C-alpha positions as CSV (number, residue, x, y, z in Angstrom):
1,M,-5.5,3.2,13.5
2,K,-8.5,3.7,11.1
3,I,-7.9,5.4,7.8
4,T,-10.8,7.4,6.5
5,G,-11.6,9.8,3.7
6,D,-11.5,9.4,0.0
7,V,-10.0,5.9,0.0
8,R,-11.1,2.6,-1.6
9,P,-11.0,-0.8,0.3
10,G,-7.8,-2.8,0.0
11,N,-9.5,-5.8,-1.5
12,E,-10.0,-3.7,-4.7
13,F,-6.2,-3.0,-5.0
14,K,-4.3,-5.1,-7.5
15,V,-0.5,-5.8,-7.4
16,T,0.6,-5.9,-11.0
17,S,4.4,-6.2,-10.8
18,S,7.1,-7.8,-8.6
19,A,7.2,-6.7,-5.0
20,T,10.8,-5.7,-5.5
21,T,10.2,-3.5,-8.5
22,K,9.7,0.2,-8.1
23,A,6.0,0.9,-8.5
24,P,4.8,4.0,-10.4
25,A,3.1,5.2,-7.2
26,T,3.7,5.1,-3.5
27,F,2.9,2.9,-0.5
28,I,2.6,4.7,2.8
29,A,2.9,2.6,6.0
30,V,1.3,4.3,9.0
31,L,3.5,3.6,12.1
32,T,3.2,5.0,15.6
33,D,5.8,7.7,15.2
34,E,6.3,8.0,11.5
35,L,5.0,7.4,8.0
36,R,7.2,5.1,5.9
37,V,6.9,6.0,2.2
38,T,8.3,3.7,-0.5
39,R,7.7,2.7,-4.1
40,K,9.0,-0.9,-3.5
41,L,6.3,-3.0,-1.8
42,S,8.9,-5.5,-0.5
43,E,10.3,-2.7,1.7
44,L,7.2,-3.0,3.9
45,F,7.4,-6.7,4.5
46,D,9.5,-6.4,7.6
47,L,6.7,-4.5,9.3
48,P,4.0,-6.2,11.4
49,D,1.2,-7.7,9.3
50,T,-1.4,-5.5,11.0
51,T,0.4,-2.3,9.9
52,P,-2.0,0.0,8.1
53,V,-0.9,1.0,4.5
54,I,-2.3,3.5,2.0
55,A,-1.5,2.2,-1.5
56,H,-1.8,4.6,-4.4
57,W,-2.6,3.7,-8.0
58,H,-2.2,6.2,-10.9
59,G,-4.9,5.6,-13.4
60,T,-5.4,7.3,-16.7
61,H,-7.5,10.1,-15.4
62,R,-7.1,10.0,-11.6
63,T,-5.1,8.6,-8.7
64,D,-6.9,6.3,-6.2
65,G,-5.8,5.6,-2.6
66,F,-6.6,2.2,-1.1
67,T,-6.6,1.4,2.6
68,T,-5.0,-2.0,3.3
69,T,-2.5,-3.8,5.6
70,V,0.9,-5.3,5.2
71,A,-0.6,-8.8,5.4
72,E,-3.1,-8.1,2.6
73,L,-0.4,-6.7,0.4
74,K,1.9,-9.7,1.1
75,A,-0.9,-12.0,0.1
76,K,-1.3,-10.1,-3.2
77,A,2.4,-9.8,-4.0
78,V,3.5,-11.1,-7.4
């Protein structure tokens, strides 16, 4: 599945805390029959590496969405 719209590429997303810590924003995994929403990155690690994910980041003046995959987030996990 391709995610389009007002999203930034996943290579620009930075993981800044532990994968088991609740993030200030959400991660949304796009599955065949559901959207899995979590604030703990580690809760996505049981999904296939190719699973598309929208990662949110709350900045000072805006929130950005990043299109990425479980594999890319695993590689960035702290």
